[in-house]
C-alpha positions as CSV (number, residue, x, y, z in Angstrom):
1,M,-5.4,-126.3,-176.6
2,P,-4.1,-125.3,-172.7
3,I,-3.4,-121.9,-172.0
4,A,0.0,-121.3,-170.3
5,V,-0.3,-119.2,-167.1
6,W,2.9,-116.9,-165.5
7,G,3.9,-116.4,-162.7
8,P,6.5,-116.6,-159.5
9,R,7.5,-120.0,-158.7
10,P,6.5,-122.2,-156.1
11,S,8.8,-121.6,-153.4
12,R,11.5,-123.8,-152.5
13,R,12.4,-123.5,-149.1
14,P,11.8,-126.5,-146.6
15,C,8.8,-126.3,-144.5
16,I,10.0,-126.1,-140.9
17,R,7.5,-128.0,-138.7
18,K,7.4,-125.9,-134.9
19,R,7.0,-128.2,-131.9
20,P,3.2,-128.5,-130.6
21,M,2.6,-125.7,-128.1
22,L,2.1,-128.0,-124.7
23,D,-1.0,-127.4,-122.1
24,G,0.0,-126.3,-118.4
25,T,3.1,-125.5,-116.3
26,L,5.5,-128.4,-115.7
27,D,4.5,-129.0,-112.7
28,D,1.0,-129.3,-113.6
29,R,2.3,-132.1,-117.0
30,A,4.1,-134.1,-114.4
31,A,1.2,-134.3,-112.2
32,R,-1.1,-135.1,-115.1
33,L,0.8,-137.7,-116.0
34,N,2.1,-139.3,-112.9
35,N,-1.7,-139.7,-112.3
36,R,-2.5,-141.1,-116.1
37,Y,0.2,-143.4,-115.8
38,K,0.8,-144.4,-111.6
39,H,-1.2,-148.0,-111.9
40,H,1.5,-148.6,-115.5
41,A,4.5,-151.2,-116.0
42,A,7.6,-149.5,-117.0
43,I,7.2,-150.6,-120.6
44,E,3.9,-149.2,-120.8
45,V,4.9,-145.9,-119.4
46,L,7.4,-145.8,-122.2
47,R,4.8,-147.4,-124.7
48,R,2.4,-145.0,-123.8
49,A,4.2,-141.8,-122.6
50,V,6.3,-141.5,-125.9
51,N,2.9,-140.4,-128.0
52,D,1.0,-138.6,-124.8
53,P,0.8,-135.0,-125.8
54,D,1.6,-133.9,-122.4
55,L,5.0,-135.1,-122.6
56,G,6.0,-133.8,-126.1
57,K,9.2,-134.7,-128.0
58,V,11.7,-136.6,-126.1
59,A,14.9,-138.5,-125.8
60,L,16.3,-141.5,-123.8
61,V,19.5,-139.9,-122.5
62,S,22.3,-143.5,-121.9
63,S,25.7,-143.9,-120.9
64,F,25.3,-147.3,-121.8
65,G,26.1,-148.2,-118.1
66,S,26.0,-151.3,-116.1
67,E,22.0,-151.2,-116.6
68,S,21.4,-148.8,-119.1
69,V,20.8,-151.7,-121.7
70,V,17.4,-152.3,-119.9
71,L,16.0,-148.8,-120.9
72,L,17.8,-149.2,-124.3
73,H,15.9,-152.7,-125.3
74,M,12.7,-151.3,-123.9
75,I,12.5,-148.5,-126.1
76,S,13.9,-150.3,-129.2
77,V,11.1,-152.5,-128.6
78,V,8.4,-149.9,-128.2
79,A,9.4,-146.9,-129.7
80,P,12.4,-147.7,-132.3
81,G,13.0,-143.9,-133.9
82,T,13.4,-142.6,-130.2
83,P,17.3,-140.7,-130.5
84,V,19.4,-141.9,-127.9
85,L,21.9,-139.5,-126.8
86,F,25.0,-140.7,-125.5
87,I,27.4,-138.5,-123.5
88,D,31.0,-139.5,-124.6
89,T,32.9,-137.6,-121.8
90,Q,36.0,-138.3,-124.0
91,M,37.4,-140.1,-120.5
92,L,35.1,-143.4,-120.8
93,F,36.5,-147.1,-120.4
94,P,37.8,-148.9,-123.6
95,E,35.2,-151.3,-122.8
96,T,32.3,-148.7,-122.6
97,V,32.7,-147.5,-125.8
98,D,32.9,-151.0,-127.2
99,Y,30.0,-151.9,-125.8
100,Q,28.2,-148.9,-126.9
101,L,28.6,-150.3,-130.2
102,E,27.9,-153.9,-129.5
103,V,24.2,-153.0,-128.0
104,T,23.5,-150.6,-130.4
105,R,24.1,-153.2,-133.3
106,K,22.1,-156.0,-131.2
107,L,19.1,-153.7,-130.4
108,Q,19.5,-152.4,-133.8
109,L,18.9,-149.1,-132.4
110,T,18.9,-146.5,-135.5
111,D,19.4,-143.0,-133.9
112,V,21.9,-143.1,-131.5
113,R,23.7,-139.5,-131.1
114,V,27.3,-139.4,-129.6
115,I,27.3,-136.3,-127.5
116,Q,30.6,-134.6,-126.9
117,A,32.5,-131.4,-125.6
118,T,33.9,-129.2,-128.2
119,E,37.4,-129.7,-129.1
120,K,37.7,-125.6,-128.1
121,E,35.7,-126.9,-124.8
122,V,38.5,-129.1,-123.9
123,A,41.0,-127.2,-125.3
124,L,40.3,-124.5,-122.5
125,N,38.8,-126.0,-119.5
126,D,41.0,-129.0,-119.5
127,P,43.7,-129.3,-122.1
128,D,46.1,-131.8,-120.2
129,G,43.5,-134.4,-119.4
130,T,44.0,-133.7,-115.3
131,L,40.7,-131.6,-114.6
132,H,39.2,-134.3,-112.6
133,Q,41.5,-134.3,-109.8
134,F,41.4,-130.9,-108.9
135,S,37.5,-130.4,-109.6
136,T,35.5,-133.0,-110.1
137,D,32.6,-130.6,-110.3
138,S,33.7,-128.6,-113.3
139,C,34.8,-131.5,-115.1
140,C,31.5,-132.9,-115.0
141,N,30.3,-129.8,-115.9
142,F,32.0,-129.1,-118.7
143,R,32.0,-132.8,-120.4
144,K,28.8,-133.7,-119.6
145,T,26.1,-131.5,-118.6
146,I,27.1,-128.8,-121.3
147,P,26.7,-131.1,-124.1
148,L,24.0,-132.5,-122.7
149,E,22.0,-129.4,-122.5
150,R,22.8,-128.4,-126.0
151,A,21.5,-131.9,-126.8
152,L,18.4,-131.6,-125.0
153,S,17.5,-127.7,-126.4
154,E,15.2,-129.8,-128.9
155,F,13.4,-131.7,-126.7
156,D,10.4,-131.0,-124.4
157,G,11.5,-134.4,-122.0
158,W,14.3,-136.9,-121.4
159,I,14.5,-140.9,-120.6
160,T,16.3,-141.6,-117.5
161,G,17.7,-144.8,-115.9
162,R,16.9,-142.9,-112.5
163,K,15.6,-145.7,-109.6
164,R,14.7,-145.2,-106.0
165,F,16.5,-148.2,-104.9
166,Q,19.8,-145.7,-105.8
167,G,19.3,-143.7,-102.9
168,G,20.3,-140.0,-102.3
169,Q,18.2,-137.6,-104.6
170,R,16.5,-140.5,-105.9
171,T,14.5,-142.2,-103.2
172,E,11.7,-140.1,-103.7
173,L,11.3,-140.3,-107.7
174,E,8.1,-140.7,-109.7
175,F,7.2,-141.7,-112.9
176,F,7.5,-137.9,-114.1
177,E,9.0,-135.1,-112.5
178,A,9.6,-131.5,-113.7
179,E,13.1,-130.2,-114.6
180,P,12.3,-126.0,-114.6
181,P,12.4,-124.1,-116.8
182,L,12.0,-126.2,-119.8
183,R,11.7,-130.4,-119.9
184,L,10.0,-133.0,-118.5
185,R,12.3,-135.9,-117.0
186,V,10.5,-139.2,-117.2
187,N,11.7,-142.6,-115.0
188,P,10.1,-145.9,-116.1
189,L,11.9,-148.0,-113.9
190,A,12.1,-145.3,-110.7
191,H,10.1,-148.4,-108.9
192,W,12.2,-150.8,-109.6
193,R,14.4,-152.9,-107.6
194,A,17.7,-154.0,-108.3
195,A,16.5,-157.4,-108.9
196,D,14.1,-156.4,-111.1
197,V,16.7,-155.1,-113.3
198,Q,18.8,-157.9,-113.5
199,D,15.6,-160.1,-113.6
200,Y,14.7,-158.6,-116.9
201,M,18.2,-158.7,-118.6
202,A,18.6,-162.1,-118.0
203,E,15.1,-162.6,-119.6
204,N,15.8,-160.9,-122.9
205,N,19.3,-162.4,-122.8
206,L,20.6,-159.0,-122.9
207,P,24.6,-158.2,-123.0
208,R,26.4,-157.0,-120.1
209,H,28.9,-154.5,-119.7
210,P,32.3,-155.9,-119.4
211,L,33.4,-154.0,-116.3
212,V,30.5,-155.9,-114.1
213,A,32.4,-159.3,-114.2
214,K,35.4,-157.2,-113.0
215,G,33.4,-156.1,-109.8
216,Y,32.2,-152.3,-111.5
217,A,28.7,-151.8,-110.5
218,S,27.9,-148.4,-111.1
219,I,30.3,-147.0,-114.4
220,G,31.2,-143.6,-115.2
221,C,34.5,-142.3,-116.2
222,A,37.8,-144.3,-115.8
223,P,40.0,-142.1,-113.6
224,C,37.1,-141.7,-111.4
225,T,35.6,-144.8,-111.5
226,S,36.3,-147.8,-109.2
227,P,35.1,-151.3,-108.4
228,I,33.1,-152.7,-105.1
229,K,33.8,-154.6,-102.3
230,P,31.0,-156.8,-101.2
231,G,28.2,-155.4,-99.1
232,E,29.1,-151.8,-100.8
233,D,26.6,-149.7,-102.1
234,P,26.5,-150.3,-105.9
235,R,27.5,-146.1,-106.1
236,A,30.4,-146.4,-103.6
237,G,32.7,-146.8,-106.3
238,R,31.6,-143.2,-108.1
239,W,34.4,-140.5,-106.8
240,R,35.3,-142.7,-104.3
241,G,36.8,-140.9,-101.4
242,S,34.8,-138.0,-101.7
243,Q,30.9,-137.4,-101.0
244,K,29.8,-136.7,-104.2
245,T,27.2,-138.8,-105.3
246,E,26.0,-136.9,-108.9
247,C,27.5,-136.1,-111.9
248,G,25.3,-133.0,-111.9
249,I,23.1,-133.7,-115.0
250,H,20.0,-133.1,-113.1
251,Y,18.7,-129.5,-112.6
252,I,16.5,-128.0,-109.8
253,G,15.0,-124.9,-110.3
254,G,17.1,-124.7,-113.9
255,K,20.3,-124.6,-112.0
256,L,23.1,-127.0,-112.1
257,V,22.8,-129.7,-108.5
258,R,26.3,-129.3,-106.4
259,T,26.9,-132.6,-104.3
260,G,29.9,-133.4,-102.2
261,A,33.3,-132.0,-101.2
262,N,33.4,-129.7,-104.7
263,A,29.8,-128.0,-103.9
């Protein structure tokens, strides 16, 4: 006859999995990754890097803009469980919101997270929705930068769609770059040409953002985005009339990069 053994019940508290420790400084890790993948094509950089211990836990950040579907398609093929962070500034074109749902459904993306400023932040910073008329940097900061920073706090790196041909601060982009103090950025399309983007979309029969047909080449918030004229730079329609070229979600030295007239 079995003997009953009495004692304290085992704990039912869930096991909390800690993120692994990463070796070296951000610059060391970025250098190792760039050296490791310097001869790889974009999709292979993604395929291998998302499981590389030098990168750690990553998310793809997407605006679901005019070219976003390329990276979204790649990640759906090589690492479909990767979190996708969609920044909804609550001032987007309705077409962008509809496009996000269409692409998510078509590519069967399973972990799309909609990132927004809280109701309290909107009430405090822009209760009447006119902040962009007076300070585009402040508007971008609370609607994009702060919510994204909050969402990225659980990740060691994030994947962007930035490319060298876009110019400005992007002309020297590498596949991997340090984002002090805590994260790495991954730019799989850094070396692509504009034609490569269009070819990939055509070859894979990917849906186009509906505003592209209306002359919008780079698509952000509705109040700050306009169509471009033939021959204009693709980003000329962003913050037209000012020298601002970036929304500020990219950091240098852990501080927000200020650009343009509102710097």
